[in-house]
LONU-742835 format. One record per atom (N, C-alpha, C, O): residue in three letters; atom name; x, y, z. Coordinates in nm, 4 decimals. Example, Ala and Ser with C-alpha at 12.3 -4.5 7.8 and 13.67 -1.06 7.14 Angstrom:
{balo ALA,N,{1.3190,-0.5690,0.7800}};
{balo ALA,CA,{1.2300,-0.4500,0.7800}};
{balo ALA,C,{1.3200,-0.3300,0.7800}};
{balo ALA,O,{1.4236,-0.3319,0.8465}};
{balo SER,N,{1.2850,-0.2250,0.7080}};
{balo SER,CA,{1.3670,-0.1060,0.7140}};
{balo SER,C,{1.2900,0.0030,0.7870}};
{balo SER,O,{1.3409,0.1138,0.8039}};
//
This chain:
{balo UNK,N,{-6.9521,3.9854,15.2026}};
{balo UNK,CA,{-7.0353,4.0768,15.1276}};
{balo UNK,C,{-6.9377,4.1354,15.0607}};
{balo UNK,O,{-6.8337,4.1732,15.1146}};
{balo UNK,N,{-6.9713,4.1514,14.9009}};
{balo UNK,CA,{-6.8884,4.2128,14.8136}};
{balo UNK,C,{-6.9031,4.3466,14.8376}};
{balo UNK,O,{-7.0043,4.4045,14.8769}};
{balo UNK,N,{-6.7556,4.4090,14.8016}};
{balo UNK,CA,{-6.7620,4.5788,14.8496}};
{balo UNK,C,{-6.7706,4.6395,14.6901}};
{balo UNK,O,{-6.7126,4.5794,14.5998}};
{balo UNK,N,{-6.8341,4.7412,14.6687}};
{balo UNK,CA,{-6.8715,4.7946,14.5384}};
{balo UNK,C,{-6.7508,4.8610,14.4631}};
{balo UNK,O,{-6.7265,4.9723,14.5097}};
{balo UNK,N,{-6.6880,4.8329,14.3844}};
{balo UNK,CA,{-6.5651,4.8862,14.3485}};
{balo UNK,C,{-6.5528,5.0250,14.3273}};
{balo UNK,O,{-6.4430,5.0805,14.3320}};
{balo UNK,N,{-6.6830,5.0990,14.2990}};
{balo UNK,CA,{-6.6757,5.2267,14.2557}};
{balo UNK,C,{-6.6652,5.3143,14.4007}};
{balo UNK,O,{-6.6077,5.4216,14.4190}};
{balo UNK,N,{-6.7473,5.2238,14.5053}};
{balo UNK,CA,{-6.7493,5.2814,14.6416}};
{balo UNK,C,{-6.6011,5.2888,14.7023}};
{balo UNK,O,{-6.5581,5.3675,14.7866}};
{balo UNK,N,{-6.5470,5.2035,14.6478}};
{balo UNK,CA,{-6.4017,5.1495,14.6935}};
{balo UNK,C,{-6.2991,5.2481,14.6781}};
{balo UNK,O,{-6.2200,5.2954,14.7597}};
{balo UNK,N,{-6.3218,5.2748,14.5237}};
{balo UNK,CA,{-6.2485,5.3990,14.4494}};
{balo UNK,C,{-6.2579,5.5188,14.5086}};
{balo UNK,O,{-6.1644,5.5918,14.5417}};
{balo UNK,N,{-6.3779,5.5384,14.5219}};
{balo UNK,CA,{-6.4134,5.6872,14.6072}};
{balo UNK,C,{-6.3297,5.6910,14.7290}};
{balo UNK,O,{-6.2495,5.7830,14.7446}};
{balo UNK,N,{-6.3434,5.5973,14.8159}};
{balo UNK,CA,{-6.2772,5.5895,14.9560}};
{balo UNK,C,{-6.1015,5.6076,14.8976}};
{balo UNK,O,{-6.0271,5.6961,14.9399}};
{balo UNK,N,{-6.0650,5.5128,14.8036}};
{balo UNK,CA,{-5.9298,5.5564,14.7719}};
{balo UNK,C,{-5.8781,5.7111,14.7361}};
{balo UNK,O,{-5.7889,5.7772,14.7894}};
{balo UNK,N,{-5.9716,5.7454,14.6210}};
{balo UNK,CA,{-5.9249,5.8814,14.6094}};
{balo UNK,C,{-5.9565,5.9821,14.7311}};
{balo UNK,O,{-5.9040,6.0934,14.7263}};
{balo UNK,N,{-6.0308,5.9527,14.8286}};
{balo UNK,CA,{-6.0607,6.0452,14.9351}};
{balo UNK,C,{-5.9275,6.0085,15.0382}};
{balo UNK,O,{-5.8959,6.0902,15.1247}};
{balo UNK,N,{-5.8601,5.8931,15.0240}};
{balo UNK,CA,{-5.7481,5.8609,15.1073}};
{balo UNK,C,{-5.5967,5.9228,15.0548}};
{balo UNK,O,{-5.5007,5.9599,15.1224}};
{balo UNK,N,{-5.6130,5.9189,14.9259}};
{balo UNK,CA,{-5.5108,6.0031,14.8686}};
{balo UNK,C,{-5.5076,6.1425,14.8860}};
{balo UNK,O,{-5.4004,6.2024,14.8952}};
{balo UNK,N,{-5.6318,6.2068,14.8919}};
{balo UNK,CA,{-5.6325,6.3535,14.9078}};
{balo UNK,C,{-5.5895,6.3415,15.0433}};
{balo UNK,O,{-5.4767,6.3877,15.0604}};
{balo UNK,N,{-5.6474,6.2908,15.1517}};
{balo UNK,CA,{-5.5930,6.3180,15.2943}};
{balo UNK,C,{-5.4387,6.2946,15.3375}};
{balo UNK,O,{-5.3704,6.3564,15.4192}};
{balo UNK,N,{-5.4066,6.1814,15.2527}};
{balo UNK,CA,{-5.2308,6.1847,15.2585}};
{balo UNK,C,{-5.1560,6.2779,15.1989}};
{balo UNK,O,{-5.0391,6.3004,15.2303}};
{balo UNK,N,{-5.2329,6.3502,15.0899}};
{balo UNK,CA,{-5.1204,6.4624,15.0448}};
{balo UNK,C,{-5.1267,6.5839,15.1324}};
{balo UNK,O,{-5.0350,6.6633,15.1537}};
{balo UNK,N,{-5.2858,6.5872,15.1945}};
{balo UNK,CA,{-5.2957,6.7129,15.2889}};
{balo UNK,C,{-5.2074,6.6756,15.4111}};
{balo UNK,O,{-5.1816,6.7695,15.4863}};
{balo UNK,N,{-5.1550,6.5492,15.4442}};
{balo UNK,CA,{-5.1206,6.5464,15.5734}};
{balo UNK,C,{-4.9475,6.5451,15.5404}};
{balo UNK,O,{-4.8773,6.5981,15.6265}};
{balo UNK,N,{-4.8919,6.4974,15.4417}};
{balo UNK,CA,{-4.7921,6.5447,15.4086}};
{balo UNK,C,{-4.7210,6.6711,15.3572}};
{balo UNK,O,{-4.6032,6.7067,15.3605}};
{balo UNK,N,{-4.8192,6.7197,15.3147}};
{balo UNK,CA,{-4.7737,6.8703,15.2696}};
{balo UNK,C,{-4.7947,6.9829,15.3652}};
{balo UNK,O,{-4.7817,7.1018,15.3360}};
{balo UNK,N,{-4.8326,6.9290,15.4972}};
{balo UNK,CA,{-4.8800,7.0177,15.5942}};
{balo UNK,C,{-4.7423,7.0178,15.6592}};
{balo UNK,O,{-4.6704,6.9181,15.6653}};
{balo UNK,N,{-4.7089,7.1492,15.7115}};
{balo UNK,CA,{-4.5828,7.1382,15.7930}};
{balo UNK,C,{-4.5831,7.0535,15.9266}};
{balo UNK,O,{-4.6662,7.0741,16.0150}};
{balo UNK,N,{-4.5104,6.9823,15.9330}};
{balo UNK,CA,{-4.5156,6.8680,16.0587}};
{balo UNK,C,{-4.3475,6.8266,16.1106}};
{balo UNK,O,{-4.2401,6.8618,16.0620}};
{balo UNK,N,{-4.3707,6.7602,16.1995}};
{balo UNK,CA,{-4.2345,6.7203,16.2611}};
{balo UNK,C,{-4.1985,6.5572,16.2047}};
{balo UNK,O,{-4.2816,6.4947,16.1387}};
{balo UNK,N,{-4.0986,6.5148,16.2315}};
{balo UNK,CA,{-4.0464,6.3957,16.1493}};
{balo UNK,C,{-4.1315,6.2874,16.1901}};
{balo UNK,O,{-4.1441,6.2024,16.1020}};
{balo UNK,N,{-4.2066,6.2597,16.3184}};
{balo UNK,CA,{-4.2850,6.1690,16.3406}};
{balo UNK,C,{-4.4146,6.2007,16.3950}};
{balo UNK,O,{-4.4571,6.1909,16.5101}};
{balo UNK,N,{-4.4838,6.2521,16.2579}};
{balo UNK,CA,{-4.6169,6.3199,16.3111}};
{balo UNK,C,{-4.7083,6.1915,16.2806}};
{balo UNK,O,{-4.7027,6.1135,16.1856}};
{balo UNK,N,{-4.7908,6.1943,16.3872}};
{balo UNK,CA,{-4.9154,6.0920,16.3752}};
{balo UNK,C,{-4.9988,6.1012,16.2485}};
{balo UNK,O,{-5.0311,6.0060,16.1774}};
{balo UNK,N,{-5.0249,6.2120,16.2327}};
{balo UNK,CA,{-5.1088,6.2561,16.1153}};
{balo UNK,C,{-5.0614,6.1696,15.9742}};
{balo UNK,O,{-5.1357,6.0966,15.9087}};
{balo UNK,N,{-4.9377,6.1945,15.9504}};
{balo UNK,CA,{-4.8803,6.1517,15.8302}};
{balo UNK,C,{-4.8774,5.9703,15.8376}};
{balo UNK,O,{-4.8810,5.8887,15.7455}};
{balo UNK,N,{-4.8708,5.9536,15.9611}};
{balo UNK,CA,{-4.8738,5.7978,15.9877}};
{balo UNK,C,{-4.9936,5.7527,15.9768}};
{balo UNK,O,{-5.0077,5.6456,15.9178}};
{balo UNK,N,{-5.0943,5.8118,16.0229}};
{balo UNK,CA,{-5.2626,5.7705,15.9993}};
{balo UNK,C,{-5.3065,5.7558,15.8630}};
{balo UNK,O,{-5.3764,5.6679,15.8126}};
{balo UNK,N,{-5.2518,5.8597,15.8116}};
{balo UNK,CA,{-5.2902,5.8689,15.6493}};
{balo UNK,C,{-5.2296,5.7901,15.5758}};
{balo UNK,O,{-5.2833,5.7537,15.4711}};
{balo UNK,N,{-5.1172,5.7492,15.6078}};
{balo UNK,CA,{-5.0690,5.6287,15.5288}};
{balo UNK,C,{-5.1205,5.5134,15.5526}};
{balo UNK,O,{-5.1284,5.4385,15.4552}};
{balo UNK,N,{-5.1739,5.4594,15.6937}};
{balo UNK,CA,{-5.2169,5.3500,15.7049}};
{balo UNK,C,{-5.3611,5.3474,15.6232}};
{balo UNK,O,{-5.4076,5.2505,15.5632}};
{balo UNK,N,{-5.4149,5.4685,15.6355}};
{balo UNK,CA,{-5.5683,5.4763,15.5803}};
{balo UNK,C,{-5.5570,5.4641,15.4279}};
{balo UNK,O,{-5.6531,5.4164,15.3676}};
{balo UNK,N,{-5.4631,5.4975,15.3697}};
{balo UNK,CA,{-5.4418,5.4981,15.2245}};
{balo UNK,C,{-5.4136,5.3508,15.1726}};
{balo UNK,O,{-5.4552,5.2956,15.0707}};
{balo UNK,N,{-5.3339,5.3057,15.2691}};
{balo UNK,CA,{-5.2836,5.1255,15.2324}};
{balo UNK,C,{-5.3924,5.0807,15.2399}};
{balo UNK,O,{-5.4328,5.0205,15.1404}};
{balo UNK,N,{-5.4925,5.0926,15.3717}};
{balo UNK,CA,{-5.5832,4.9946,15.3770}};
{balo UNK,C,{-5.7042,5.0238,15.2428}};
{balo UNK,O,{-5.7522,4.9210,15.1950}};
{balo UNK,N,{-5.7417,5.1285,15.1966}};
{balo UNK,CA,{-5.8325,5.1938,15.0965}};
{balo UNK,C,{-5.7649,5.1086,14.9623}};
{balo UNK,O,{-5.8375,5.0459,14.8851}};
{balo UNK,N,{-5.6425,5.1146,14.9492}};
{balo UNK,CA,{-5.5791,5.0871,14.8250}};
{balo UNK,C,{-5.6166,4.8979,14.8467}};
{balo UNK,O,{-5.6871,4.8373,14.7660}};
{balo UNK,N,{-5.5766,4.8564,14.9239}};
{balo UNK,CA,{-5.6023,4.7003,14.9383}};
{balo UNK,C,{-5.7696,4.6879,14.9209}};
{balo UNK,O,{-5.8098,4.5935,14.8529}};
{balo UNK,N,{-5.8395,4.7530,14.9627}};
{balo UNK,CA,{-5.9823,4.7144,14.9398}};
{balo UNK,C,{-6.0311,4.7440,14.8065}};
{balo UNK,O,{-6.1202,4.6704,14.7640}};
{balo UNK,N,{-5.9880,4.8408,14.7305}};
{balo UNK,CA,{-6.0002,4.8654,14.6133}};
{balo UNK,C,{-5.9785,4.7557,14.5062}};
{balo UNK,O,{-6.0500,4.7087,14.4177}};
{balo UNK,N,{-5.8506,4.7330,14.5492}};
{balo UNK,CA,{-5.7812,4.6122,14.4641}};
{balo UNK,C,{-5.8537,4.5018,14.4702}};
{balo UNK,O,{-5.8859,4.4519,14.3624}};
{balo UNK,N,{-5.9024,4.4285,14.6097}};
{balo UNK,CA,{-5.9712,4.3458,14.6361}};
{balo UNK,C,{-6.0954,4.3541,14.5990}};
{balo UNK,O,{-6.1474,4.2440,14.5811}};
{balo UNK,N,{-6.1656,4.4488,14.5799}};
{balo UNK,CA,{-6.3001,4.4608,14.5010}};
{balo UNK,C,{-6.3142,4.4595,14.3593}};
{balo UNK,O,{-6.4124,4.4193,14.2969}};
{balo UNK,N,{-6.2054,4.5081,14.3119}};
{balo UNK,CA,{-6.1561,4.4958,14.1698}};
{balo UNK,C,{-6.1489,4.3540,14.1321}};
{balo UNK,O,{-6.2127,4.3173,14.0334}};
{balo UNK,N,{-6.0801,4.2717,14.1979}};
{balo UNK,CA,{-6.0393,4.1081,14.2109}};
{balo UNK,C,{-6.1907,4.0671,14.1848}};
{balo UNK,O,{-6.2373,4.0334,14.0760}};
{balo UNK,N,{-6.2653,4.0775,14.3182}};
{balo UNK,CA,{-6.3724,4.0192,14.3395}};
{balo UNK,C,{-6.4860,4.0397,14.2122}};
{balo UNK,O,{-6.5404,3.9417,14.1615}};
{balo UNK,N,{-6.5141,4.1782,14.1680}};
{balo UNK,CA,{-6.6031,4.2094,14.1013}};
{balo UNK,C,{-6.5800,4.1603,13.9272}};
{balo UNK,O,{-6.6578,4.1022,13.8515}};
{balo UNK,N,{-6.4511,4.2073,13.9067}};
{balo UNK,CA,{-6.3990,4.1799,13.7616}};
{balo UNK,C,{-6.3054,4.1083,13.7005}};
{balo UNK,O,{-6.2773,4.0997,13.5810}};
{balo UNK,N,{-6.2500,4.0467,13.8150}};
{balo UNK,CA,{-6.1464,3.9505,13.8036}};
{balo UNK,C,{-5.9946,4.0340,13.7727}};
{balo UNK,O,{-5.9008,3.9663,13.7304}};
{balo UNK,N,{-5.9799,4.1512,13.7911}};
{balo UNK,CA,{-5.8994,4.2356,13.7433}};
{balo UNK,C,{-5.7902,4.3082,13.8957}};
{balo UNK,O,{-5.8326,4.3074,14.0113}};
{balo UNK,N,{-5.6960,4.3459,13.8683}};
{balo UNK,CA,{-5.6135,4.4218,13.9622}};
{balo UNK,C,{-5.5546,4.5440,13.9297}};
{balo UNK,O,{-5.5753,4.5823,13.8146}};
{balo UNK,N,{-5.4805,4.6210,14.0080}};
{balo UNK,CA,{-5.4116,4.7456,13.9923}};
{balo UNK,C,{-5.2796,4.6915,13.9563}};
{balo UNK,O,{-5.2552,4.5783,13.9979}};
{balo UNK,N,{-5.1897,4.7523,13.8863}};
{balo UNK,CA,{-5.0548,4.7262,13.8491}};
{balo UNK,C,{-4.9559,4.7477,13.9655}};
{balo UNK,O,{-4.8346,4.7315,13.9525}};
{balo UNK,N,{-5.0245,4.7908,14.0967}};
{balo UNK,CA,{-4.9580,4.8291,14.2155}};
{balo UNK,C,{-4.9313,4.7193,14.3388}};
{balo UNK,O,{-5.0159,4.6334,14.3639}};
{balo UNK,N,{-4.8360,4.7272,14.3955}};
{balo UNK,CA,{-4.8057,4.6404,14.5202}};
{balo UNK,C,{-4.7734,4.6994,14.6189}};
{balo UNK,O,{-4.6856,4.7847,14.6059}};
{balo UNK,N,{-4.8315,4.6762,14.7509}};
{balo UNK,CA,{-4.7792,4.7364,14.8511}};
{balo UNK,C,{-4.6456,4.6943,14.9148}};
{balo UNK,O,{-4.6238,4.5740,14.9010}};
{balo UNK,N,{-4.5569,4.7582,14.9766}};
{balo UNK,CA,{-4.4477,4.6960,15.0584}};
{balo UNK,C,{-4.5016,4.6443,15.1745}};
{balo UNK,O,{-4.5937,4.6891,15.2428}};
{balo UNK,N,{-4.4249,4.5314,15.1915}};
{balo UNK,CA,{-4.4281,4.4531,15.3445}};
{balo UNK,C,{-4.3619,4.5504,15.4443}};
{balo UNK,O,{-4.2505,4.5993,15.4254}};
{balo UNK,N,{-4.4457,4.5767,15.5612}};
{balo UNK,CA,{-4.4022,4.6679,15.6460}};
{balo UNK,C,{-4.3351,4.5701,15.7411}};
{balo UNK,O,{-4.3951,4.5099,15.8301}};
{balo UNK,N,{-4.2080,4.5598,15.7151}};
{balo UNK,CA,{-4.1557,4.4557,15.8081}};
{balo UNK,C,{-3.9992,4.5516,15.8612}};
{balo UNK,O,{-3.9039,4.6005,15.8006}};
{balo UNK,N,{-4.0435,4.5413,16.0126}};
{balo UNK,CA,{-3.9236,4.6168,16.0978}};
{balo UNK,C,{-3.7899,4.5586,16.0559}};
{balo UNK,O,{-3.6996,4.6422,16.0530}};
{balo UNK,N,{-3.7619,4.4556,16.0283}};
{balo UNK,CA,{-3.6410,4.3992,16.0057}};
{balo UNK,C,{-3.5609,4.4400,15.8624}};
{balo UNK,O,{-3.4444,4.4172,15.8300}};
{balo UNK,N,{-3.6485,4.4959,15.8035}};
{balo UNK,CA,{-3.5951,4.5418,15.6814}};
{balo UNK,C,{-3.5147,4.6693,15.7301}};
{balo UNK,O,{-3.4133,4.6995,15.6671}};
{balo UNK,N,{-3.5504,4.7388,15.8286}};
{balo UNK,CA,{-3.4897,4.8866,15.8340}};
{balo UNK,C,{-3.3338,4.8076,15.9049}};
{balo UNK,O,{-3.2262,4.8594,15.8750}};
{balo UNK,N,{-3.3358,4.7096,15.9775}};
{balo UNK,CA,{-3.1938,4.6667,15.9888}};
{balo UNK,C,{-3.1059,4.6349,15.8815}};
{balo UNK,O,{-2.9860,4.6611,15.8721}};
{balo UNK,N,{-3.1916,4.5663,15.7900}};
{balo UNK,CA,{-3.1136,4.5074,15.6825}};
{balo UNK,C,{-3.0706,4.6558,15.5836}};
{balo UNK,O,{-2.9565,4.6628,15.5381}};
{balo UNK,N,{-3.1543,4.7496,15.5617}};
{balo UNK,CA,{-3.1050,4.8659,15.4922}};
{balo UNK,C,{-2.9674,4.9369,15.5406}};
{balo UNK,O,{-2.8716,4.9738,15.4726}};
{balo UNK,N,{-2.9882,4.9434,15.6734}};
{balo UNK,CA,{-2.8440,4.9829,15.7558}};
{balo UNK,C,{-2.7346,4.9328,15.7285}};
{balo UNK,O,{-2.6278,4.9938,15.7229}};
{balo UNK,N,{-2.7620,4.7536,15.6988}};
{balo UNK,CA,{-2.6560,4.7066,15.7019}};
{balo UNK,C,{-2.5856,4.7074,15.5221}};
{balo UNK,O,{-2.4740,4.6706,15.4855}};
{balo UNK,N,{-2.6671,4.7472,15.4633}};
{balo UNK,CA,{-2.6122,4.7697,15.3078}};
{balo UNK,C,{-2.6303,4.9254,15.2786}};
{balo UNK,O,{-2.6706,4.9460,15.1641}};
{balo UNK,N,{-2.6149,5.0116,15.3368}};
{balo UNK,CA,{-2.6470,5.1303,15.2875}};
{balo UNK,C,{-2.5445,5.1931,15.2072}};
{balo UNK,O,{-2.5786,5.2816,15.1287}};
{balo UNK,N,{-2.3926,5.1500,15.2192}};
{balo UNK,CA,{-2.3192,5.2021,15.1097}};
{balo UNK,C,{-2.3051,5.1400,14.9484}};
{balo UNK,O,{-2.2494,5.1907,14.8511}};
{balo UNK,N,{-2.3882,4.9926,14.9633}};
{balo UNK,CA,{-2.3716,4.9306,14.8393}};
{balo UNK,C,{-2.4589,5.0057,14.7401}};
{balo UNK,O,{-2.5622,5.0669,14.7671}};
{balo UNK,N,{-2.4016,4.9919,14.6213}};
{balo UNK,CA,{-2.4407,5.0567,14.4791}};
{balo UNK,C,{-2.6200,4.9421,14.4588}};
{balo UNK,O,{-2.6491,4.8227,14.4659}};
{balo UNK,N,{-2.6965,5.0791,14.4310}};
{balo UNK,CA,{-2.8470,5.0359,14.4365}};
{balo UNK,C,{-2.8557,5.0266,14.2504}};
{balo UNK,O,{-2.9663,5.0023,14.2021}};
{balo UNK,N,{-2.7650,5.0420,14.1792}};
{balo UNK,CA,{-2.7805,5.0234,14.0392}};
{balo UNK,C,{-2.7969,4.8692,13.9911}};
{balo UNK,O,{-2.7413,4.7832,14.0594}};
{balo UNK,N,{-2.8598,4.8367,13.8935}};
{balo UNK,CA,{-2.8424,4.7137,13.8539}};
{balo UNK,C,{-2.7514,4.6785,13.7396}};
{balo UNK,O,{-2.7342,4.7572,13.6465}};
{balo UNK,N,{-2.6940,4.5632,13.7456}};
{balo UNK,CA,{-2.6133,4.5284,13.6710}};
{balo UNK,C,{-2.6793,4.4547,13.5169}};
{balo UNK,O,{-2.7837,4.3909,13.5305}};
{balo UNK,N,{-2.6332,4.4619,13.4098}};
{balo UNK,CA,{-2.7139,4.4310,13.2924}};
{balo UNK,C,{-2.7189,4.2891,13.3148}};
{balo UNK,O,{-2.8236,4.2300,13.2885}};
{balo UNK,N,{-2.6146,4.2234,13.3623}};
{balo UNK,CA,{-2.5704,4.0823,13.3551}};
{balo UNK,C,{-2.6653,4.0275,13.4641}};
{balo UNK,O,{-2.6751,3.9056,13.4502}};
{balo UNK,N,{-2.7329,4.0702,13.5593}};
{balo UNK,CA,{-2.8534,4.0285,13.6543}};
{balo UNK,C,{-2.9728,4.0367,13.5795}};
{balo UNK,O,{-3.0733,3.9815,13.6242}};
{balo UNK,N,{-2.9768,4.0981,13.4712}};
{balo UNK,CA,{-3.1427,4.1008,13.4120}};
{balo UNK,C,{-3.1505,3.9852,13.3572}};
{balo UNK,O,{-3.0576,3.9271,13.3012}};
{balo UNK,N,{-3.2728,3.9419,13.3720}};
{balo UNK,CA,{-3.3277,3.7907,13.2886}};
{balo UNK,C,{-3.3289,3.8279,13.1841}};
{balo UNK,O,{-3.3168,3.9468,13.1548}};
{balo UNK,N,{-3.3479,3.7105,13.0812}};
{balo UNK,CA,{-3.3612,3.6885,12.9319}};
{balo UNK,C,{-3.2394,3.7022,12.8444}};
{balo UNK,O,{-3.1499,3.6181,12.8531}};
{balo UNK,N,{-3.2320,3.7886,12.7728}};
{balo UNK,CA,{-3.0860,3.7739,12.6671}};
{balo UNK,C,{-2.9812,3.8488,12.7573}};
{balo UNK,O,{-2.9973,3.9429,12.8350}};
{balo UNK,N,{-2.8747,3.7815,12.7247}};
{balo UNK,CA,{-2.7204,3.8343,12.7851}};
{balo UNK,C,{-2.6972,3.9618,12.7157}};
{balo UNK,O,{-2.7228,3.9723,12.5957}};
{balo UNK,N,{-2.6560,4.0471,12.7762}};
{balo UNK,CA,{-2.5989,4.1768,12.7279}};
{balo UNK,C,{-2.4320,4.1979,12.7622}};
{balo UNK,O,{-2.3674,4.1693,12.8630}};
{balo UNK,N,{-2.3980,4.2515,12.6518}};
{balo UNK,CA,{-2.2395,4.2544,12.6694}};
{balo UNK,C,{-2.2293,4.4125,12.6133}};
{balo UNK,O,{-2.3071,4.4884,12.5554}};
{balo UNK,N,{-2.0876,4.4208,12.6632}};
{balo UNK,CA,{-2.0237,4.5909,12.6653}};
{balo UNK,C,{-2.0474,4.6172,12.5082}};
{balo UNK,O,{-2.1149,4.7161,12.4798}};
{balo UNK,N,{-1.9990,4.5394,12.4066}};
{balo UNK,CA,{-2.0048,4.5483,12.2512}};
{balo UNK,C,{-2.1383,4.6545,12.2198}};
{balo UNK,O,{-2.1444,4.7662,12.1685}};
{balo UNK,N,{-2.2455,4.5572,12.2799}};
{balo UNK,CA,{-2.3578,4.6513,12.2127}};
{balo UNK,C,{-2.3728,4.7854,12.2782}};
{balo UNK,O,{-2.4371,4.8695,12.2154}};
{balo UNK,N,{-2.3285,4.8145,12.3820}};
{balo UNK,CA,{-2.3198,4.9819,12.4343}};
{balo UNK,C,{-2.2467,5.0406,12.3348}};
{balo UNK,O,{-2.2882,5.1455,12.2854}};
{balo UNK,N,{-2.1312,4.9841,12.2921}};
{balo UNK,CA,{-2.0218,5.0665,12.1857}};
{balo UNK,C,{-2.1228,5.1375,12.0756}};
{balo UNK,O,{-2.1203,5.2583,12.0521}};
{balo UNK,N,{-2.2015,5.0546,12.0195}};
{balo UNK,CA,{-2.2953,5.0604,11.9168}};
{balo UNK,C,{-2.3686,5.1814,11.9262}};
{balo UNK,O,{-2.3657,5.2771,11.8489}};
{balo UNK,N,{-2.4552,5.1612,12.0620}};
{balo UNK,CA,{-2.5336,5.2913,12.1004}};
{balo UNK,C,{-2.4614,5.4014,12.1243}};
{balo UNK,O,{-2.5268,5.5050,12.1121}};
{balo UNK,N,{-2.3226,5.4183,12.1611}};
{balo UNK,CA,{-2.2598,5.5173,12.1934}};
{balo UNK,C,{-2.1471,5.5802,12.1589}};
{balo UNK,O,{-2.0576,5.6122,12.2370}};
{balo UNK,N,{-2.1500,5.6038,12.0106}};
{balo UNK,CA,{-2.0155,5.6115,11.9207}};
{balo UNK,C,{-1.9201,5.6852,11.9877}};
{balo UNK,O,{-1.8095,5.7036,11.9370}};
//
């Protein structure tokens, strides 16, 4: 049974409001209300995105991060690494420092 995209959007908006309320209310570090609101929001987003795809063949430009507990361990290992991208790592044209000199006299 296909889900009405408008109904899914209404649910997503309500989930966004509930998430905002949960995070903006004073709470402890591991408040279950925040975790629950996060889960409801993620679910509402997926339902909305799926409904758009089923009804209109379209999608939102957003993606949910995979919730993988192994990522926490991986992040700790690389905590001190620089998060900035190097222009040499970008796809497409190659960039060199001479171009930077022309932009920054």
